[in-house]
N, C-alpha and C positions, 0 to 999 in steps of 0.2 A: 734493659730498662723495664721495670715493672709497671703495671697499670694501676693508677691511683683509684682506690676504692676503700670502703669501710673495712673490708677484710684486710686490705693492705695496711690500714691504720692500726689494726690490732697487731700485725707483724712488727710495725715500727715500735709500738709500745712494749711488746714482749722482747724485742731485741735491744732495748735501751739498758745497757749495763756499763758501769764505769763512766768514763768520759763520753759525752755525746755532743757532736757538732752538727748544727743545722745551718745551711748556707742557702740564702735566697738571692736570686739575681734576675733582672730583666734581660732578655736576649733578643738579638736581631736575627731575623730569618734569612735575609738576602740583601744583596747590594754591597756597596763599599763599606757601609757601617757595620757589616758583619765582623770586621776586624776588632770592633770594640769588645766582643765577647771574651776572647782569651785574656785581654788586658784587664777587664773587670774581674774575671775569674781569679787572676793572679793576685789582684789587690785584696779580694775577699779571702783568699787562702792565707795571705799574710796576716789578716785580722784573726783568722782562725788559729794560726800558730801562736800569736800573742795571747789569745784567750786560753789556749791549752797551757801555756807557760804560767799564766796568772793563776791557773787552777792546779798547779803543782808539778807539771811535767818539766823536765829540762829540755833544752832546744833539740837535742838529738832524738829524744823520745817523741816530741811533738812532730818532728819531720817524719819519723817512721809512721806515726799514727795517721798522718795525712797522705801518705804515699798512694793508697788506693784511689784517692781523688785526683792526685796529680797524674795518674796513668790515664785518666779520661782526656787530658789536655793534648789532643792531636787534631789534625786537619779533618779527618772523617767525623769525629765527634761534633765539631763545631759546624759542619756542613748541614747537619739535620737538627734544627732547633725549632722551638715554638716561641711563644711570647714570654715564657718564664721558665726558669730552671731552678729546681731545688735539689739539694744534695744532703743526705743524712749519713753521718759517719759515727760508728761506735767501734769497740774492740772487735776485730775480725768481722765487721759488718759494714756494707755500703749499699745504699739505695739512691737512685736519682730518678727524677721525673721531669719530662718536658710537658708543660701544661699550657693551655690556652688562656693564661692570665698573667698580666704583668705584675711583678713584685717590686717593692722598694728594696734596695740593697740592704741585706741584713745578715749578720752572723751572730748566732747564739751558741755559747758553750756552757753546758751544764750537765746534770746527771740524768736528763731525759731529753728527747727531741722536742723542739719548738714547732708546734703544728698549727697554730692559730691562723697564719696567713693562708692556709689551705682551706679554711672553712667554707668559703663560697663554692668551692668545688666538691666538698665532701657532704654538704648539707643539702645540695640540690637547689639552693637559693640563687638562681640565675644561670644554672647549667641545664642543657637539654640535649637530646639527640634527635636526629632526623634519619629515618630509615627510608631510603629510596628503593621502590619496588618496581621491577619490570621483569618480564620473563627472561630477558637477555642479560640483565645486570642487576646486582644488588649493590647499593651504596649505603654506608653508614657514616654520618657526620656528627661531630661533637661541637656544640655551640655554646656561647655565652651571650651576654647582652650585646657585646661589641664585635664578636668574631665567630667564625666557624671554620672547621678544618675536617678533612677526610680522615677517617680511621682506616688504618691499613688492614684490610680484611685478610690479607695473606698471613697475618700473624694469628688469626683466629681459625685454626685448622678445621673445626667442626662446622663452620659457617659456609654453606654452599653459595656460590656467587652467581649462579644462573640456574634456570629450571633444568637444563640439560645435565649440568654437573650434579644436581640433587638426585636425579633419577637414573644416572648412568649405570648403577649397580642393581636397579630393580629388574623386574621381569622383562627380559628382552622383547617379548611380544608386545609389551605395553609401553616400551620406551618411545619418547618423542624423537622423531627423526629431524635432523637439521643439517645444514651445511653452512660454511662460513662465508662472510662477505666483509667488506670494509665497514659496513654498518652505518656509515655516515657520522660516526661519533667524533672523528677528528682527533683521536687520541693515539693512533698508531697501532691499533691491534684489531683483529677481526671480531665480529660479533655474530652469533648464530642466528639463522633464519629458520623458523619452524614450519613444518609441513604436517599434513595429515588431517588434524582436527581443527576446525574453525573455532575462533574465540566464541565462547558462549555455549558450546555444546556440553553435554553432560560429561563426556570423557575429558574434555579440555579443562573444565572446572575441577574435576577430580585430580588431574595431574597437577594443577596449580595448587590445590589444597595440600597434596602430598609434598610439593616443593616448600610451601609455607610451613608445614609441620616440621620439616627438617631445618628450615631457617630459624624458626622459633626455638627449637631445641638447641641449635648451635649457638644462638645468641645468649642462652641462659647463663653460661659460665661468665660471660662478659657483663651481663646486666643484673645478675641475681642479687648482688649486694648493693645495688644502686637504688636511689629513690628519686630519680629525676624524670621529668616528663619525656616521653617519646612521641614524636610526630611522624606520621606516615606521609610519604610523598609518592604518588602513583596515579595512574588513570583510575577513573571512578569505579570500574568493575572489579579491580583488584583489591581495593581498600576494605570492603566488607568481608571478603574472603579471609584476609589476614586478621581482621578484627575477630572473626570466629575462631581462628587458630591460636591467636596470641595468648600467652600465659604471663606476660609481664604486667604487673598491676598498675603501672603508671603510664600506660598507653592512652593518649588523649583521643576522644571521640572525633574531634575535628582534624582533618588532614589537609594536605596540599594536593590539589588536583593537577594532573599533567604528567607527562613522561619525564621522570627525573634524569634520564640519560642525557636529555638535551638542556638541562638547567645548570647554570654555573653556581658555584657555592654561595656567592653573595645573594643571588635571587632566592635560593633555598633559605638562607638565613633571614632575609627580610620577611618572607612569608611565614616562616616558622615563628619568628619572634612576635609577630602580630597575634599568633595563636597562644604562645606560652606566657607572654607578659601579663595578661589578666590572671592567669593561673598563679603566677608568683605573687602578684599584688594581692590577690584575694587571700592566699594562705597566710601571708604576713599580716594583712589587715585583720583577719579573723583572730590570729594569735594576739595582736595588740589590743583588740577589743576585749578579749578574755582577760588580759592583764588589767585593763582599766576597770572592768566589771568586778573582778575579784578585789582589786585595791579599794573599791568603794564599799563593797558588801562583805567581803571575807578577807580582810587585810593579812590574816595569818597565812593565807595560801600563796602570797606573792612577796617578793623582797627585791630591793636594790642594794642590799648590804653585801659587800664583797665577801666578808668573812663568813657570814651565814650561808651564802650561796656556794662557796667553795666546799664547805663541810657537807652541805646537802647533796651536791653533785657527787662527791666521793661515795656517799652512802645511798646512791641511786634514788634520790628523792626529787630530782629536777625533771619535770615533764617538758618544759619549754624554756629555752635560754635565749636572751638577746644580748649580744656582745659586740663591742666596738673592736674591729680588727686592727686598726692602726694605733692602738693605745696599749701600753703595758702597765700592769700593776705589779710591781716587784714585791716579793715577800717570801714567806715560808709557811708550809703547812706540815705540822707534825701529826702524823696519823696515830701515834701511840697515845697522845694525850688530847687529841682533837683540838689542837690550838693553831690559830692563824696569826702570823705577824705580817703587818703591812709596812712597807718602807717607801719613802718619797723618791728614792733613787736606788739603783741596783747595788746590792752589797754581796760580798762573797757567799756563795751557796744559795743565792736567791733564785727563784723561778718566776715566770709570769703567771700569776694566779688566775688571770682571765683565761689563759691557754689551758691551765689545769682544769678549770671548771668546764670549759667547752669540751675538752677531751673526754672527761668522765661522763658528761651528759650524752655525748654521741655513743660511747661504748656501752652505756647502760640503756640505750634505746630511746633516748630523748630527742627532741628537735632543737636545732640551733639556728638562729637567724643572725647573720652578720650585718648589723645595721647601726646607724648612728643613734646614740642614746636619746637625743632630743625627740626622736619619734615616739618615745614613751613619756615625754614630759618629765624626765628625771635627769639630773646632772651626773648620775653615776655611770660608769662605763659598763655596767653589768646589771641585768634585771632577770628575774626568774619567776616562773609559775611552778609551784611544787605539786607533786603527786598527792601528797597528804600532809 
């Protein structure tokens, strides 16, 4: 399973050849209702098969095309889920993502992948990270407005998970000495206890800084293509040291005070959301104010015309896009003659033009907000601020 990011978005775009199937489904993480997952999956796969046949494949070809997805359908796969699952299939290509967002059931078969339901996770509008810092343990959590979950740091090989791990290959004479105890963490594994230098000494601060240097460097592969806020959680003396070390541009100045080893995810979520919510609201409010200001003073710089916006997005002219996620505008965009057709209902060969505009805006460095159109006092499902 790949990690969802803008770089991954580019992979999906570049891998879309021939028939493309996009499957979105809500998933259950635990309990008796987990049995709904494979049932829902089978139903959606049936829809995908019908869609492929409607697009020109015979049944045997459709079955072969979907075989890589069918291979996911086993007990181990369904044992580890999040709140939503999305699967993308093309010729000799499959990607799937477990994400902290519920989806409405949706199957789209076309000549490219349908990506608009992922916008809240790709634009940073509502997604954030919490980095829990202590000398004994590093925690990284991924959150949204409603949920938070631990990121498995074992999958990020360059990320040290403790001070001792970060410095174990450094100068042996400068290594921090420690031994293990149960740590009182209640999670079934020992945690190190440090000896030698007391907290606050010059040597101790230097060791911590070296630890944080390696932590920051290790996180870059995970964070470098993301534009979501990062909140620090840790005791007060550690946070300014990491702030000095940090190279991620979206680290917030305000953090969560306290030892994150002793905090349950829900507590971290509640405190982090109180910090990031104003950040999200302000960014969206500022963009909406710009839209209204331009509409009054420079109407040529904004638009809510779907055809105009689709063409502008393709030619890298959209700076900011507001799009309704739960709405589709079916039609066609002919790049050769720069023509847009709008249809009231889906017709063969159609694509969701809102999805197309959002995709090109993101890939061309623009900002996308997935919001309801009434926030901009316009009935259109799409609105844009142009670069020029």
